[in-house]
N, C-alpha and C positions, 0 to 999 in steps of 0.2 A: 606331528600328531601321532600318537601311538595307534597301532593297528587294533581293530576291534577284537575283543576276546582275550587281550593280554592279561587282564585281571583273572580271568578264569584259568588261563595257563599257569599263572603264578600260584593260584590255589591248588591246582592239580600237582604242581611241582612240590609245594609244601607238603601235601598229603603223601606223595611218593617218597619224600625224604623221611617223613615221620614213620611210614610203614616199612621203611628199608627196602623199597623196590628199586635198587640201584640200577639194575639192567634196564628196567622200564624207563627210569629217569634219564639214563644215558641216551636211550633211543629217542625220547621226547626232545632232549636238548639238541641232538644231531638233526632230527627232522625239522625242528623249529629253525635252526640255523640254515638248513638247506632251503627253506621256504622264505628266507630273508627276514625272519622274525626271531632272532636269537633272544633267549631269555636273559634277563639282566643278571649280571654277575653279582651275587649277594655279598661275597667277600667276608672277611673275618668280623668286621664291625656288625654286620647284620646278624651273624650267628651269635655273637656276644650279646646283642640286644635281645634276641629271642631267648637266649639262656637266662638273661636277667629278668625278662618278663615271666618266664616259666617259674623261676625261683621265687619271684615276688608273689605270683598267684598261689604257688604251693605253700608259702609261708602264711598268707592270708587264710588259705583253706585250713591249715593245721591249727591256727590260732582262733578260728571262728570269726574272723573279721569279714563279715559278709559285705559290708559297705565298700571296703577297700577292694575286695575280690571282684565284686560286680562293677565297680568303677573301671577296673582294668579290663574285665570281660567285655563291657559295652564299648570301651574306647579302642581296644586293640584287636578284638576278634572281628574278622571280616564279616560284614552284614550278611553276605550270602551264606556263610557257614553258620552264623548265629541264628538265622531265620529259617534254616533248613529244618526238616522234620527231625533229623537226628540231633541237630544243634538245640532245638527247642526241648527235646527230651532230656538232653544232658543238662540244660539249664534247670529244668524241672527237678531233676535228681539233686542238683547242687542246692537248689532252694530248699528241698526237703532236709538235706544235711544241715544247712544253716538254721532251719526252723527248729530242729531238735537238738542242736548243739549244746544249749544250756543244760540239758538233762542227759546228754550222751555219756554212757559209762566208759567209753573208750578214749576219751580225750582228757588231757590234763587241764585243770582249771588255772586260769591266769589270775594271780592274786590281786593285781592292780586294775583289772578290767572287769567291770560288772557284766554279768550275763543274765538276761531276763527272758524267761520262757514266754510270758505273755507278749512281750515286745516282738520276739522272733516269730511267734505264731501269728501275730497281727501283721507283720511284714509279709509272711507267707500268704496269708489270706488276701492281702492287697494284690500280691502277685497273681494268685489264681483267679482273682476277679478281673484282672486286666490282661497282662501279657500271656499268662498261662491258661486263659479260659478256653482256647481252642483245643487244648489237650484233653478236655473232658471226654472226648470221643474215643480216647485210647483206653481200651479195657485194662491194660497193664498199669496205667497211672490213675485210673478212676478212683480206687480206694483212698488214695492220698488226698483227694479233695475234702475228705472229712477231717484231716489232721488238725486244722485250726479249731475244731469244735470238741476235741478230745481233751479232757482235763489233765490227764497224765499220760502223754504218749509213751513215756519210758516204760510204763507198766502194761500198756494195752497190747494184747496179742496180735492185733492187725499190723502193728508197727515194729515188731521185733526185728525185722530185717534191717530197718533203717538205723537201728541202734548199733550196728557193726560198721566201723570205719572201713574195714576190708571190703564189705559188700559194696559200699558207695564207691570206693576207689576202683574196684573191679568193673563196675558198671560204667564209670566215667572213663576208665582206661580203654574201653572198647571204642571210645570216640576219638576225636582228634585232639583232645586235651589231656596230655599226660600229667597226672598229679602225683 
């Protein structure tokens, strides 16, 4: 049986790796080993799997494939990270990005893949009525709850910032998900 807290230790380890806190990670690994709870050796295969996952998520992000992106998001991101306040905010920002993707001026259109603004806005509306509903109390995110009701978000002054891929990437890059 694994000691309690090992999942948390693995999450902390993953964050320390992501944030390049190598000295802190070394200290954590040394202390965990000294307490008889060494962290699992991830090895090359785990690193390759994480890289493949990151590449797949990045590809789905850039091509606007919300269904495939969130299938990976839901199945691969640890529930603790996904359900944290920061994780919920990142998901909200991602949902905004995918909601406006069909009219986003900064993305290339895929000739063989139809993009429908009404469908993407309807998907966003469903999200904010279910999983995203708790974020209505966040003053930073509150204006975006109106997004599904705006006829042309690409021209609306309230949503100018979401029409910039760089802004979305910057906001998301501050989280644990590098895109």
